C-alpha positions in Angstrom: 65.3 -99.2 -43.2 65.3 -95.3 -44.3 65.8 -92.3 -42.2 63.7 -89.3 -43.1 66.1 -86.4 -42.2 64.5 -83.3 -40.8 66.7 -80.3 -40.5 66.4 -77.5 -37.7 66.2 -75.0 -40.5 63.3 -76.6 -42.1 61.3 -76.9 -38.8 61.8 -73.2 -38.3 60.7 -72.0 -41.9 57.7 -74.2 -41.5 56.7 -72.4 -38.2 57.6 -69.3 -39.4 55.1 -69.9 -42.5 52.3 -70.8 -39.8 53.4 -67.7 -37.5 52.4 -65.3 -40.5 49.6 -67.0 -41.1 48.4 -66.7 -37.7 49.2 -63.2 -37.6 46.7 -62.2 -40.5 44.3 -64.4 -39.1 44.7 -62.7 -35.8 44.6 -59.0 -37.3 41.3 -60.3 -39.3 39.8 -61.7 -36.1 40.7 -58.5 -34.2 38.9 -56.3 -36.7 36.1 -58.4 -36.6 35.8 -57.9 -32.8 36.1 -54.4 -33.1 33.7 -53.8 -36.1 31.3 -56.5 -35.5 31.4 -57.2 -39.2 33.2 -59.6 -41.3 36.6 -58.4 -42.4 35.9 -60.2 -45.8 32.4 -59.8 -46.7 32.9 -61.4 -50.1 34.4 -64.5 -48.7 32.0 -64.9 -46.0 28.7 -64.1 -47.5 29.3 -65.1 -51.0 26.1 -64.6 -53.4 24.6 -62.5 -50.8 26.9 -59.7 -51.5 24.6 -58.1 -54.0 21.8 -57.7 -51.6 24.1 -56.4 -48.7 25.2 -53.7 -51.3 21.6 -52.8 -51.9 20.6 -52.8 -48.4 23.3 -50.4 -47.7 22.3 -48.3 -50.7 19.0 -48.0 -49.2 20.3 -47.3 -45.7 22.4 -44.5 -46.9 19.6 -42.7 -48.8 17.2 -42.9 -46.0 20.0 -41.5 -43.6 20.6 -38.7 -46.0 16.8 -37.8 -46.2 16.4 -38.2 -42.4 18.9 -35.2 -42.3 17.5 -33.4 -44.7 14.2 -33.6 -42.9 15.8 -32.3 -39.6 17.2 -29.3 -41.4 13.9 -28.7 -43.5 12.1 -29.1 -39.8 14.2 -26.5 -38.0 13.5 -24.3 -41.2 10.1 -24.7 -40.7 10.0 -24.3 -37.0 11.7 -21.0 -37.6 9.1 -19.9 -40.2 6.2 -20.6 -37.9 7.9 -18.8 -35.0 8.4 -15.8 -37.5 4.8 -15.9 -38.8 3.6 -15.8 -35.3 5.4 -12.8 -34.2 4.5 -11.0 -37.3 0.9 -11.9 -36.6 1.1 -10.6 -33.1 2.6 -7.3 -34.3 -0.3 -7.0 -36.9 -2.9 -7.4 -34.6 -1.4 -4.8 -31.9 -1.2 -2.7 -35.1 -4.8 -3.1 -35.8 -5.8 -2.4 -32.2 -3.8 0.7 -31.9 -5.5 1.8 -35.3 -9.0 1.2 -33.8 -8.0 3.4 -30.9 -6.3 6.2 -32.8 -8.8 6.7 -35.6 -11.0 9.0 -33.3 -8.3 10.3 -31.0 -6.9 13.9 -31.1 -3.6 12.6 -30.7 -4.3 9.4 -32.9 -2.5 10.7 -36.1 1.0 10.9 -34.2 0.6 7.7 -32.2 -0.6 6.0 -35.4 2.5 6.9 -37.4 5.0 6.0 -34.5 3.3 2.7 -33.9 3.3 1.9 -37.5 7.1 2.7 -37.8 8.0 0.7 -35.4 6.0 -2.2 -36.6 7.5 -1.7 -40.1 10.9 -2.1 -39.0 10.3 -5.1 -36.7 8.2 -7.0 -39.4 10.8 -6.0 -42.1 13.6 -7.5 -39.9 11.6 -10.8 -39.3 10.9 -10.9 -43.1 14.6 -11.3 -43.1 15.0 -14.3 -40.8 17.5 -16.6 -41.4 18.6 -20.1 -40.2 21.9 -21.6 -41.0 22.5 -19.0 -43.6 19.4 -19.7 -45.4 16.4 -16.9 -45.5 13.1 -18.8 -44.7 11.1 -16.3 -46.7 13.0 -16.2 -49.7 11.4 -19.0 -51.5 14.6 -21.0 -53.5 16.3 -17.6 -53.8 17.4 -18.1 -50.3 20.8 -16.9 -50.2 19.7 -13.0 -50.4 18.0 -11.2 -47.9 14.2 -11.2 -49.3 13.0 -7.9 -47.9 15.0 -5.1 -49.5 12.7 -1.9 -49.3 13.9 1.3 -47.5 11.3 3.8 -47.2 13.5 6.3 -45.5 15.4 6.6 -48.6 13.3 8.9 -50.9 15.7 9.2 -53.8 15.3 5.6 -55.0 13.4 2.4 -54.8 10.2 2.0 -53.0 10.6 5.5 -50.8 10.8 7.4 -54.1 7.9 5.5 -55.8 5.8 6.1 -52.9 6.5 10.1 -52.5 5.9 10.0 -56.6 2.8 8.4 -56.3 1.6 10.9 -53.6 2.8 14.0 -55.5 0.8 12.7 -58.6 -2.0 12.3 -56.9 -2.3 15.4 -54.6 0.6 17.8 -56.0 2.4 18.0 -52.7 4.7 16.0 -50.7 3.6 13.7 -47.8 3.9 15.9 -44.7 3.2 19.1 -46.5 0.8 21.6 -44.5 -1.4 22.0 -47.6 -2.3 18.3 -47.2 -4.9 19.2 -44.6 -7.3 20.3 -47.6 -7.2 16.5 -48.7 -10.9 15.0 -48.7 -11.5 11.4 -47.5 -12.9 10.5 -50.6 -9.7 11.8 -52.6 -7.7 10.0 -50.1 -9.7 6.7 -50.4 -9.3 6.9 -54.2 -5.5 7.2 -54.3 -5.2 4.5 -51.8 -7.0 2.1 -54.0 -5.2 3.3 -57.3 -1.9 4.9 -57.0 -1.0 3.6 -53.6 -2.1 -0.1 -54.3 -0.1 0.2 -57.3 3.1 0.0 -55.4 2.4 -3.3 -54.5 1.6 -5.1 -57.8 3.5 -7.8 -59.0 6.1 -5.8 -60.8 6.4 -3.1 -58.3 7.0 -5.3 -55.4 9.4 -7.8 -57.1 11.5 -4.5 -58.5 11.3 -2.4 -55.4 10.5 -4.3 -52.2 11.4 -8.2 -52.6 14.3 -10.4 -53.8 12.4 -13.3 -52.9 11.5 -16.0 -55.6 7.6 -16.9 -56.0 8.9 -20.6 -56.0 8.9 -22.1 -52.5 11.5 -24.7 -51.5 10.4 -28.1 -52.1 12.1 -30.7 -50.1 12.1 -34.5 -50.7 10.8 -36.0 -47.1 10.8 -39.9 -48.5 12.2 -41.8 -51.4 8.8 -41.3 -53.3 7.4 -38.1 -51.4 8.1 -34.4 -51.7 6.7 -31.2 -49.9 6.9 -27.5 -50.1 9.0 -26.4 -46.7 8.7 -22.8 -47.1 6.5 -19.8 -48.0 7.9 -16.6 -49.4 7.2 -12.7 -48.9 5.7 -12.3 -52.6 2.5 -14.0 -51.0 -0.3 -11.3 -50.9 -0.5 -11.3 -46.9 3.1 -9.8 -46.7 2.3 -7.2 -49.1 -1.1 -6.2 -47.5 0.6 -5.8 -44.1 3.6 -3.9 -45.4 1.2 -1.6 -47.2 -0.8 -0.9 -44.2 2.3 -0.2 -42.2 3.7 1.9 -45.1 0.5 4.2 -45.7 0.3 5.2 -42.0 4.0 5.6 -41.3 5.1 7.6 -44.7 2.0 9.5 -45.7 2.4 12.2 -43.2 -0.7 11.6 -40.8 -0.1 14.7 -38.9 -0.7 16.6 -41.8 -3.9 15.2 -42.8 -7.4 16.4 -42.0 -9.6 14.2 -39.7 -11.7 12.7 -42.8 -8.4 11.8 -44.7 -6.8 10.4 -41.4 -9.7 8.1 -40.9 -9.9 7.0 -44.7 -6.1 6.0 -44.4 -6.6 4.3 -41.0 -9.8 2.3 -42.3 -7.7 1.2 -45.1 -4.8 0.4 -42.9 -7.0 -1.8 -40.6 -8.5 -3.9 -43.4 -5.3 -4.6 -44.9 -3.8 -5.6 -41.8 -7.0 -7.8 -40.8 -6.9 -9.0 -44.5 -2.9 -9.8 -43.9 -3.7 -11.6 -40.3 -6.3 -14.1 -42.3 -3.6 -14.7 -45.0 -0.7 -15.2 -42.4 -3.1 -18.1 -40.8 -3.5 -19.8 -44.2 0.3 -19.9 -44.4 0.9 -21.0 -40.9 -1.6 -24.0 -41.8 0.3 -24.7 -44.9 3.5 -25.1 -43.0 1.8 -26.9 -40.4 0.8 -29.5 -42.9 4.2 -30.0 -44.2 5.4 -30.2 -40.6 2.9 -33.1 -40.2 4.2 -34.6 -43.3 7.8 -34.6 -42.3 6.9 -36.0 -38.8 5.1 -39.0 -40.3 7.7 -39.4 -43.1 10.5 -39.3 -40.2 8.4 -41.9 -38.1 8.3 -44.4 -41.1 11.7 -43.8 -41.9 13.1 -44.5 -38.5 11.1 -48.1 -38.9 12.6 -48.6 -42.2 16.2 -47.7 -41.0 15.8 -50.1 -38.1 14.6 -53.0 -40.3 17.7 -52.1 -42.7 19.9 -52.3 -40.0 18.8 -55.7 -38.6 18.8 -57.0 -42.2 22.5 -55.9 -42.4 23.4 -57.4 -39.3 22.0 -60.6 -40.3 24.2 -60.8 -43.4 27.4 -59.1 -42.0 27.2 -59.4 -38.1 29.7 -61.8 -36.4 29.1 -63.6 -33.5 30.9 -61.3 -30.8 31.6 -64.2 -28.4 32.9 -66.5 -31.1 35.1 -63.8 -32.6 36.5 -63.0 -29.0 37.2 -66.8 -28.6 39.2 -67.0 -31.9 41.3 -64.0 -31.0 42.2 -65.7 -27.6 42.9 -69.1 -29.4 45.0 -67.1 -32.2 47.0 -65.3 -29.9 47.7 -68.5 -27.8 48.9 -70.1 -31.1 50.9 -67.5 -31.7 52.8 -67.5 -28.3 53.1 -71.2 -28.8 54.6 -70.7 -32.2 56.9 -68.0 -31.0 58.2 -70.2 -28.3 59.1 -72.9 -30.4 60.7 -71.1 -33.2 62.9 -69.5 -30.4 63.6 -73.1 -29.1 64.5 -74.7 -32.5 66.8 -71.7 -33.5 68.9 -72.8 -30.4 69.4 -76.2 -31.5 72.8 -77.0 -33.1 74.8 -80.1 -33.3 77.9 -78.5 -31.5 75.7 -79.0 -28.4 76.1 -82.8 -28.7 79.7 -82.9 -30.0 
């Protein structure tokens, strides 16, 4: 008969190995309970790992696009609100001009109204959200509207005064302007004054905006323009209408010349209102497309999330049960190790 000798040291070592393994398994199980995912995806899902990675990439892409769409939507909302305000200001200006055209106090009222409208719209054209100027096109880190008509020493203010002097030999507001005929004023407005709002003049003296609007990717295979810029004709016409009334010295003009300016301003403002409506429609279409894309993305993200869960998610009940079992095994291992370490032959001599 042969006796197999088992030392207390050997038993202790065996238990310590098992103890370390249980501690590792417990940490893994606790991670799975906390995250709801397998701790070691490669070991658990094997050849499906490639599909999991692809699903995560697609999910990240859609999530990024959704976040970008939220920013674009906010900027579109700001643009629409600004355009609505500009249209209301323009409509009020037209009403005032129609009433002032044949009134004895009309020139003074018209000039004050136009000066206020010019400032209000100029501020609105420089609307920014999150540090981005919504009417600047792709050059959206700089204020798009830069003209200062009060400064007649440079820029648009100087060009306006110079064009008036070239046409009539006087400065705006000069008492001699009372002799300007309606025909002469009409000719000036259609030539020299309109030239102040040509492409080259507008871009050099009035605007820093880019003609190229912001285009946003609203879906993996779909992009849409998400801005308009102040280089559009509607903005030029409106600022021209305000400028001619506020800066050509209405009180110094005769009734005929004043009526010619008023008629031109009314026509330009009305055309601008129609152009603004077109811009609002363009932005509205973009808003609708973003909303539709967002709805599709939400459905896709939900599907992707379910697909990822199907590959990576653990059974929460099974994971919790495993944690409980491993904790019980650890407690038992600790107790056995402690008892074995107390064993000694001296206790039996």
